[in-house]
C-alpha angles and dihedrals in degrees: 000000000000116000115208130199110203117194122180121189112218132179095213113038098189093048090049092050089053093046096049091043095052096038101043104014093245121157134200111273093180142333115241101203124299096309107046141046135184115225120201134192100081129086089271130023115261119217119208112204121194108230125162117254113254092023121131115259090220136003113285095017118144090200122082134203114267 
């Protein structure tokens, strides 16, 4: 069996929790500090990670989060 780790960068953690909950029926499995949450209810847990909009996804990147 393949085990997936799904991470989604979001600029508003509470809004994202609400969106994924209402859209896909996911619920909070656990909070991982102030900037991350694990959502359960899908085949694999989904981790929402609070990251500022327009920030670089990694050092030296010319792309930014949109």
